[in-house]
C-alpha positions in Angstrom: 104.8 114.2 95.3 107.2 111.6 94.2 105.6 109.7 91.2 107.8 106.3 91.3 105.7 103.2 91.4 108.5 102.3 93.4 109.1 104.3 96.4 109.9 107.3 98.2 113.3 106.2 98.4 115.7 104.2 95.8 118.8 103.0 96.5 120.3 100.5 94.1 123.9 98.3 94.9 124.5 100.7 97.1 128.3 100.4 98.7 130.7 102.2 101.2 134.0 101.3 102.5 136.3 103.0 105.1 139.8 102.1 103.6 140.0 98.5 103.8 136.1 98.4 106.0 133.4 97.2 103.8 130.6 99.2 106.0 127.4 98.8 103.5 127.7 96.1 100.6 125.5 96.2 97.0 122.6 96.7 99.2 119.1 97.4 97.0 115.9 98.3 98.7 113.1 100.5 98.5 111.1 102.7 101.0 107.4 103.5 99.9 105.7 106.7 100.5 104.2 106.8 103.8 105.7 103.7 105.2 107.6 102.7 107.9 111.1 101.3 106.9 113.0 99.3 110.2 116.5 98.3 109.6 117.5 96.3 112.4 120.7 94.2 112.9 123.7 94.1 115.4 126.6 96.9 115.9 129.0 97.2 113.2 126.2 96.2 110.5 126.3 99.0 108.6 123.1 100.7 109.6 124.5 104.2 110.4 126.5 104.4 107.4 123.4 103.1 104.8 121.2 105.7 106.6 124.3 108.7 106.3 124.4 107.8 102.5 120.3 108.3 102.0 120.7 111.8 104.3 122.7 112.9 101.8 125.9 112.9 104.4 128.5 110.7 103.0 128.1 109.9 99.2 128.5 106.1 97.9 131.4 104.1 96.8 129.2 102.7 94.5 125.9 102.3 93.5 123.3 105.2 93.8 120.6 106.5 95.8 117.3 108.4 95.0 115.0 110.3 97.4 111.7 111.9 95.7 113.3 111.2 92.3 116.3 113.1 93.4 120.0 111.7 93.5 121.5 111.8 96.9 124.9 113.2 95.1 124.0 115.0 92.4 121.1 116.5 94.2 121.8 117.0 97.7 120.6 120.4 98.1 117.5 120.0 96.8 117.2 116.6 98.7 117.8 118.9 102.6 114.4 120.6 102.6 112.8 117.1 101.7 114.6 114.7 104.6 115.2 115.3 108.2 117.9 113.3 109.7 118.2 112.5 113.3 121.7 110.9 114.0 122.4 108.8 117.0 124.3 111.5 118.8 121.8 114.2 117.8 123.3 117.8 117.8 120.8 119.6 120.5 122.5 122.5 122.3 122.7 121.0 126.2 122.9 124.6 127.4 120.1 126.0 125.5 116.6 125.5 126.4 113.9 123.4 124.8 112.4 127.0 123.4 116.1 127.9 122.5 117.2 124.8 120.5 113.8 124.8 118.9 114.1 128.8 117.6 117.8 127.9 116.4 116.4 125.2 114.4 114.1 127.4 112.5 116.6 130.4 112.5 118.8 127.7 110.1 115.6 126.7 108.1 114.9 130.6 107.7 111.3 130.1 109.3 110.1 133.7 110.1 107.3 135.6 111.7 104.0 133.7 113.1 104.6 130.3 111.3 107.4 130.2 113.7 104.9 130.6 117.0 103.2 127.6 114.7 105.1 125.6 114.1 106.8 125.8 118.0 103.2 124.7 119.5 102.9 121.9 116.6 105.7 119.9 117.3 106.7 120.6 121.0 102.8 120.2 121.8 103.0 117.2 119.3 106.0 116.3 121.8 104.2 117.0 125.3 107.2 119.1 125.8 105.4 122.9 125.9 105.0 122.7 129.6 109.4 122.3 129.6 110.0 125.5 127.0 112.3 127.3 129.7 114.6 123.8 130.8 117.9 123.6 129.6 117.9 120.8 127.0 121.2 119.5 128.9 118.4 119.1 132.0 116.2 116.8 130.2 115.6 112.6 130.7 117.2 110.9 127.7 113.4 110.1 126.0 112.8 114.1 126.2 115.8 115.0 124.6 115.1 112.3 121.8 111.5 114.2 121.4 113.1 117.7 121.5 115.7 116.3 119.0 112.8 114.8 116.6 110.7 118.4 117.0 114.0 120.2 116.0 113.9 118.0 112.8 110.5 118.1 111.9 110.5 122.3 112.2 111.1 122.8 108.5 108.3 119.9 107.8 110.0 117.5 106.0 108.3 114.6 103.5 111.0 112.1 105.1 112.3 111.2 108.2 115.8 109.2 108.8 116.2 108.3 112.4 119.6 106.5 113.5 118.5 104.5 116.4 116.6 107.1 118.3 115.5 104.8 121.2 118.6 103.4 122.3 119.0 103.6 125.6 116.0 104.8 126.0 113.6 103.9 129.0 110.6 101.7 127.9 107.4 104.2 128.4 109.8 107.0 126.8 110.7 104.3 123.9 106.8 103.7 123.5 106.3 107.8 123.4 108.6 108.0 121.0 106.4 105.5 118.4 103.4 106.8 119.3 104.8 110.2 118.0 105.8 108.3 114.6 103.0 106.1 114.0 101.1 109.3 114.1 103.9 111.6 111.7 103.0 107.9 109.1 99.6 108.6 109.7 100.1 112.2 108.4 102.0 110.9 105.3 105.2 110.9 106.4 108.0 108.1 105.0 110.5 107.4 107.8 113.1 105.2 107.8 114.4 104.1 111.2 117.4 101.8 112.5 116.7 100.1 115.6 118.1 96.9 117.9 114.7 96.2 118.9 113.0 93.8 117.4 109.5 95.1 119.7 110.2 98.4 117.6 110.7 96.6 114.1 107.1 94.8 114.5 105.7 98.5 114.6 107.4 98.8 110.7 105.6 98.2 107.5 108.6 96.8 106.0 111.9 95.9 107.9 115.6 94.9 106.6 117.8 92.7 108.4 121.4 94.0 108.5 124.4 91.8 109.0 128.2 92.5 107.9 127.5 95.5 105.8 124.8 92.8 103.7 120.9 93.4 103.4 120.2 89.9 104.2 116.0 90.3 103.6 113.5 92.8 103.1 109.7 92.1 103.6 107.0 93.1 106.3 107.8 91.7 109.4 104.9 88.6 109.0 106.1 87.5 105.7 110.1 87.1 107.7 108.7 86.0 110.6 107.8 82.1 109.7 105.0 79.9 110.9 106.9 78.3 114.0 109.2 80.9 114.4 109.3 84.4 116.6 110.7 87.4 114.9 113.8 87.2 116.3 114.3 83.4 116.0 114.1 84.1 112.1 116.5 86.7 112.2 118.9 84.7 114.3 118.5 81.9 111.9 119.2 83.9 109.4 122.5 85.5 110.7 123.5 81.9 111.4 122.8 80.7 107.9 125.1 83.9 106.3 128.0 83.5 108.8 128.4 79.7 108.1 128.3 80.5 104.2 131.5 83.3 105.2 132.8 80.6 107.5 132.6 78.0 104.6 133.7 80.8 101.5 137.0 81.4 103.7 138.0 78.0 104.2 137.7 77.6 100.3 140.0 79.7 99.2 
């Protein structure tokens, strides 16, 4: 287990640009082992890019990121077994059944013999998908697809989960079920980083980071970001408006 006092994931001044577009600007944050860190913000804020950098999918333009004490660029292949990454459009095979999708991911991670049945039972049971083993993934509801995606990401039993807006467009009951699973994973000691556009999900996190226009505006517990007079939503909107005024002011000063 990672021994750093700071966190399982450490991001230091990480930046990323695509051409002239700045996607992530000098973000620094720590994610403690066994906690849920939520990244909230509007579309285009930089959430997906930040998560892809943490997962080792893209290399930071500058700055550094470590997972479990390992550098995501220099030691990328050592990090792969440590994390499960679920992008917004997760690559389930629509024409394969629930069971065949699980088998495919277990093949990728070299899970053999009796252990396959153990993990299939565990993660499909956990996701309430055992009654649907023979159903094609393309015929599942949105919420069930996301739960199958999560089960596939969990088969190699990573220490950390990185989830990019996993409940986007999912009905409220399925969203709640998905979060029940995440909270159980956290209780078992897993570290989770999840981006979301839903502030009620932000309330379920131990820490939340507010991203806006490529910057991390704040990173604290939901209760600290929320002031006594304001809801979480009101506090976040106020912070975003303050930053927009500053950007406008700096632009005109030039």
